[in-house]
N, C-alpha and C positions, 0 to 999 in steps of 0.2 A: 680394785678401787684404790685411788690414791687419797691421802689425807689432805684436807684443806688446811689453810693457815691456822684455823682455830683448833685443829687436832681431830676434827670429825672425819668420817669416811663416807659421807653421803654424796660426794662428787665423783662422777664417772671418770675413770682414767682415760686418757687419750690413747688410741690404739695406733700402732706404727703402720707404715705403708705396707710392710710385709704381712702384718696381721689382717689388714684390710683386704689385701690381695688374696690371702688364704680364705677369708670369709666369702669373698666373691666366688672363689673356686668351689668351695663347699656348696654354696647356693646353686651354682651351675650343675654340679654333680647330682644334687638332689632333684633338680628340675629334670635332668635326663632320666634318673631312676623313676620319677613320677610318670613321665611321658611313656617310657617303655613298659612299665607295669600296667598302665591303663591300656595301651595298645595290645599287649599280650592278653590281658583279661578279656578284651573284646573278641579275640580270635579263638580262644580255647573253648572246648565244649565240656570238659570235665568240671563239674560243679565245685569240687574241693580246690582244684587248682585255680579256678576263676575267683573263688572266695579269697584264697591266699594272695593272689596278685592284686585284688582290689584292696585288701588290707595293707599290702606293701605300698600301694599308691597313696592311700590315706596317710600312712606313716611318713612318706616322703613329703607329702603336702604339708603336714604339720611341722616337719623339720624346716621346710622352706619358710613358713610363717615365723617360726621361732628365730631363725637366723636373720631374716629381714627385720624383725622386731629389734633384735640386738643391734643390727647394723644401723638402723635409722632412729634409734632412741637417743 
């Protein structure tokens, strides 16, 4: 965060074009992880593996939401 003219730090710092592009890349990568984990989970028959893949899909979904929240806030 950058300080505002009054010396506070409640103003969100502007992000550079490179940081914006990196955020977009991270979101895209997490979306791919989510899609693949979901697809694999639907195809496997082993319950432990299915559970693990579903957990990974939920984790990727949460990461997508967090990154989007940061990007659009």
